[in-house]
C-alpha positions in Angstrom: -32.5 -98.6 -74.3 -33.0 -102.0 -76.0 -34.5 -105.1 -74.4 -31.8 -107.1 -75.9 -29.6 -108.8 -73.3 -25.9 -108.1 -73.8 -24.4 -109.3 -70.5 -25.4 -111.9 -68.0 -23.5 -112.3 -64.7 -24.3 -115.6 -63.0 -23.3 -116.6 -59.5 -20.0 -114.6 -59.7 -17.8 -115.1 -56.7 -14.3 -113.8 -55.9 -12.2 -115.1 -52.9 -8.8 -113.7 -52.0 -6.5 -115.9 -50.1 -3.3 -115.0 -48.3 -1.4 -116.6 -45.4 -4.4 -118.8 -44.5 -6.9 -115.9 -44.6 -9.8 -116.1 -47.0 -11.6 -112.9 -47.9 -14.9 -113.3 -49.8 -15.1 -110.1 -51.9 -18.0 -111.4 -54.0 -20.6 -114.1 -53.2 -22.9 -115.4 -55.9 -23.6 -112.1 -57.7 -26.2 -112.5 -60.4 -27.2 -109.7 -62.8 -28.6 -109.3 -66.3 -27.8 -106.2 -68.3 -29.6 -105.0 -71.5 -27.9 -103.3 -74.4 -27.9 -99.5 -74.2 -28.8 -99.2 -70.5 -26.9 -97.9 -67.5 -26.9 -100.1 -64.3 -25.7 -98.2 -61.2 -23.8 -100.2 -58.6 -23.8 -98.8 -55.1 -22.9 -99.7 -51.6 -20.5 -98.8 -48.8 -16.7 -99.0 -49.3 -15.6 -102.6 -49.3 -18.9 -104.0 -50.5 -17.4 -105.4 -53.7 -18.4 -102.9 -56.3 -15.0 -102.4 -57.9 -14.2 -106.1 -57.6 -17.4 -106.9 -59.5 -16.5 -104.4 -62.3 -13.0 -105.7 -62.6 -14.1 -109.3 -62.7 -16.6 -108.5 -65.5 -13.9 -106.7 -67.5 -11.5 -109.6 -66.6 -9.1 -107.1 -65.1 -8.9 -109.7 -62.2 -9.9 -113.3 -62.4 -13.1 -114.4 -60.7 -13.0 -117.5 -58.4 -16.2 -119.0 -59.9 -19.3 -118.1 -61.8 -20.0 -116.9 -65.3 -19.8 -113.6 -67.3 -21.9 -114.4 -70.4 -21.3 -111.9 -73.2 -23.8 -111.9 -76.0 -22.1 -111.5 -79.4 -23.5 -111.3 -82.9 -21.0 -113.6 -84.6 -20.3 -116.3 -82.0 -23.4 -116.3 -79.9 -23.0 -116.4 -76.1 -19.4 -116.5 -74.8 -18.4 -117.0 -71.2 -15.8 -114.3 -70.7 -14.2 -116.1 -67.8 -13.6 -119.3 -69.9 -12.8 -117.6 -73.2 -9.8 -118.9 -75.2 -6.9 -116.6 -76.0 -8.2 -116.1 -79.5 -11.7 -115.2 -78.2 -10.3 -112.8 -75.7 -8.3 -111.1 -78.4 -11.4 -110.8 -80.5 -13.8 -109.6 -77.9 -11.5 -107.8 -75.4 -12.3 -104.6 -77.3 -16.0 -104.9 -76.6 -15.7 -104.5 -72.8 -13.6 -101.6 -71.6 -13.1 -99.8 -68.3 -12.9 -96.2 -67.0 -10.8 -96.1 -63.9 -11.5 -94.2 -60.7 -8.3 -92.2 -60.4 -7.6 -90.0 -63.5 -4.1 -89.4 -62.2 -3.0 -92.9 -61.4 -4.6 -94.6 -64.4 -2.5 -92.7 -67.0 1.2 -93.5 -67.7 3.1 -90.2 -67.0 5.8 -91.2 -69.5 3.4 -91.5 -72.4 1.9 -88.6 -74.4 -1.9 -88.3 -74.5 -1.8 -89.4 -78.2 0.1 -92.6 -77.2 -2.3 -93.3 -74.3 -5.4 -92.9 -76.5 -4.0 -94.7 -79.5 -2.3 -97.7 -77.7 -5.5 -99.9 -77.9 -5.6 -99.4 -81.6 -2.0 -100.4 -82.1 -2.5 -103.7 -80.2 -6.0 -104.6 -81.3 -6.3 -103.5 -85.0 -4.3 -103.5 -88.2 -4.7 -99.7 -88.8 -1.8 -97.9 -90.3 -0.2 -94.8 -88.7 -2.3 -92.3 -90.6 -5.6 -94.1 -89.7 -4.6 -94.3 -86.0 -3.8 -90.5 -86.0 -7.2 -89.8 -87.6 -9.0 -92.0 -85.1 -7.3 -90.4 -82.1 -8.1 -86.9 -83.4 -11.7 -87.8 -83.9 -12.2 -89.4 -80.5 -10.4 -86.5 -78.8 -12.7 -84.0 -80.4 -15.8 -86.1 -79.3 -14.7 -86.1 -75.7 -13.9 -82.4 -75.6 -10.1 -82.5 -75.9 -8.2 -80.1 -78.1 -6.3 -82.3 -80.5 -3.5 -79.8 -80.5 -2.8 -81.0 -76.9 -2.4 -84.7 -77.9 1.4 -84.4 -77.9 1.5 -83.3 -74.3 1.9 -85.4 -71.2 -0.8 -86.1 -68.5 0.8 -83.9 -65.9 -0.2 -80.8 -68.0 -3.9 -81.5 -67.6 -6.5 -80.9 -64.9 -8.4 -83.8 -63.3 -11.4 -83.3 -65.6 -9.2 -83.3 -68.7 -7.5 -86.4 -67.5 -10.8 -88.2 -67.0 -11.7 -87.2 -70.6 -8.4 -88.8 -71.7 -9.4 -92.0 -69.8 -12.9 -91.9 -71.5 -11.3 -91.4 -74.9 -9.0 -94.4 -74.3 -11.9 -96.6 -73.4 -14.0 -95.5 -76.4 -11.3 -95.7 -79.1 -12.1 -99.4 -79.9 -15.8 -98.6 -80.0 -16.8 -101.1 -77.2 -20.3 -102.3 -76.4 -19.9 -102.3 -72.6 -18.0 -99.9 -70.4 -17.4 -100.4 -66.7 -17.3 -96.9 -65.1 -15.5 -97.3 -61.8 -16.1 -94.1 -59.8 -15.6 -92.2 -63.0 -16.5 -88.8 -61.5 -15.7 -89.2 -57.8 -12.3 -87.5 -58.0 -13.7 -84.4 -59.7 -15.4 -81.3 -58.4 -19.1 -80.9 -58.9 -19.0 -78.7 -62.0 -16.6 -81.0 -63.8 -18.7 -84.0 -62.6 -21.7 -82.6 -64.5 -19.7 -82.1 -67.7 -18.4 -85.7 -67.6 -21.8 -87.1 -66.8 -23.3 -85.2 -69.7 -20.5 -86.4 -71.9 -21.1 -90.0 -70.9 -24.9 -89.7 -71.6 -24.2 -88.1 -75.1 -21.8 -90.8 -76.0 -24.2 -93.5 -74.9 -26.9 -92.1 -77.1 -24.5 -91.8 -80.1 -23.0 -95.3 -79.8 -25.7 -97.2 -77.9 -23.2 -98.0 -75.1 -24.0 -100.0 -72.1 -22.6 -98.8 -68.7 -21.9 -100.5 -65.4 -21.7 -97.3 -63.3 -20.0 -97.8 -60.0 -20.4 -94.9 -57.6 -20.8 -93.7 -54.0 -22.6 -90.6 -55.3 -26.2 -91.7 -55.0 -27.6 -88.5 -56.6 -25.4 -89.1 -59.6 -26.5 -92.8 -59.8 -30.2 -91.7 -59.6 -29.7 -89.2 -62.5 -27.8 -91.5 -64.9 -29.0 -95.1 -64.1 -31.9 -97.0 -65.6 -31.6 -99.7 -62.9 -29.7 -99.9 -59.6 -27.9 -102.8 -57.9 -27.3 -102.4 -54.2 -24.5 -104.5 -52.6 -23.5 -105.2 -49.0 -20.4 -107.2 -48.0 -20.1 -108.9 -51.4 -23.7 -109.8 -51.9 -26.6 -108.2 -53.9 -29.3 -107.1 -51.5 -31.6 -105.3 -53.9 -31.9 -104.7 -57.6 -34.6 -102.8 -59.6 -35.7 -99.8 -61.6 -34.1 -96.6 -60.4 -37.2 -94.5 -59.7 -39.0 -97.3 -57.9 -35.9 -98.2 -55.8 -35.3 -94.6 -54.7 -39.0 -93.9 -54.0 -39.7 -97.1 -52.1 -36.6 -99.1 -51.1 -37.5 -102.5 -49.8 -34.3 -103.8 -48.1 -33.4 -102.3 -44.7 -29.9 -101.6 -45.9 -31.1 -99.8 -49.0 -33.4 -97.7 -46.8 -30.5 -96.6 -44.6 -28.3 -95.9 -47.6 -30.8 -93.7 -49.4 -31.7 -91.9 -46.2 -28.2 -90.4 -46.2 -28.7 -88.6 -49.6 -28.8 -84.8 -48.9 -32.1 -83.1 -50.0 -31.7 -79.9 -52.0 -35.0 -78.5 -50.5 -34.4 -77.0 -47.0 -38.1 -77.5 -46.2 -38.0 -81.2 -46.6 -37.5 -83.1 -43.3 -35.0 -85.9 -43.8 -35.8 -89.2 -42.1 -32.3 -90.4 -41.4 -31.9 -94.2 -40.7 -28.7 -94.6 -38.6 -27.2 -98.0 -38.7 -25.6 -99.3 -35.5 -22.2 -100.9 -35.5 -19.6 -101.2 -38.2 -19.5 -103.2 -41.5 -18.3 -106.7 -40.6 -15.0 -108.0 -41.9 -15.3 -109.9 -45.2 -12.7 -112.2 -43.8 -15.1 -113.3 -41.1 -18.6 -112.5 -42.3 -21.7 -113.1 -40.1 -23.7 -116.3 -40.5 -27.0 -116.1 -42.4 -27.8 -112.7 -43.7 -24.6 -110.6 -43.7 -26.7 -107.5 -42.7 -28.4 -109.0 -39.7 -26.0 -107.6 -37.0 -27.0 -104.1 -38.0 -30.7 -104.7 -38.9 -33.6 -103.5 -36.7 -35.9 -106.1 -38.2 -33.8 -109.3 -37.9 -35.3 -112.6 -36.7 -33.7 -115.8 -35.7 -34.0 -117.1 -39.3 -31.9 -114.1 -40.4 -29.0 -115.2 -38.2 -29.0 -118.7 -39.6 -30.0 -118.6 -43.3 -28.8 -116.4 -46.1 -31.8 -115.0 -47.9 -32.0 -115.7 -51.7 -32.4 -112.9 -54.2 -36.1 -113.1 -55.0 -38.6 -111.0 -56.9 -41.0 -108.8 -54.9 -43.3 -106.4 -56.8 -41.0 -106.2 -59.8 -37.9 -105.8 -57.7 -35.3 -108.4 -56.6 -34.6 -108.3 -52.9 -32.5 -110.6 -50.6 -34.4 -110.3 -47.3 -36.6 -112.6 -45.3 -38.6 -109.7 -43.9 -38.7 -107.1 -46.6 -42.5 -107.0 -46.6 -42.7 -107.1 -42.8 -40.4 -104.1 -42.3 -42.2 -102.0 -45.0 -45.5 -102.7 -43.2 -44.1 -101.7 -39.8 -42.8 -98.4 -41.2 -46.2 -97.6 -42.8 -47.9 -98.4 -39.5 -45.5 -96.1 -37.6 -46.3 -93.3 -40.0 
């Protein structure tokens, strides 16, 4: 992993409006990503993980904020304000692997057409060059090139996900948003896809935003982890430190749900009371306070900023207090 910054996300927000209802899917998300690293993005369903990924890739338009992409030729470009010419030039550098390997592939197109389509629209390669590139990337992701003339329905879930990975890699991007890239696969196929992603990252110095519910997978593949709750970042830091000593009460509860492979290990489950609030009517102050055992009056009135604590960024007024209470209880 390099220390060179490739992507900066600043105060990114996304609001959906329909029939007078405003849903805040993202609120002031800030994140810096280095070239060659994997940033895991975790949280409950509806926390804004996928919305964040799609806003970064400009699959959907953000309401406000910046996505600053560091280029070698043109310096820093705000992806959200890029001109049509800039988008055409740098669209190839940020690609996406979608969650559902069945729904993300056009059933009327052959595998060759699916993989090679980005080349036809974004390069001036001739037919022969496109065929050679498709054969090469298919081989790299473990697809038999003899199958490229078949249609998606002829393949298993793992093979379809390889097709999706090949499509995202064919333009040789610098950043790939992996949106639940292994969640629809069984465990053995998950391991194959994860190993493939790691091998490709080493070969091409790729940068991943890895969105997932599978915390054990995130722990294995990620260099740093971003924890989200109801559209906000609550904790961000190095993977090992975050898993060993979570600081935010929500992170503690989330990680306590990870199954332990050792039957002799006693799990200290943190059970949260209540349900996730509606993003259409979020609580005042800290969004997590209705479910937090350490809340104070300040938590109900003021939203905590994302501040650095012992090398980690945490959005909590009482992160030091709750850690001290837990140590005292032990």
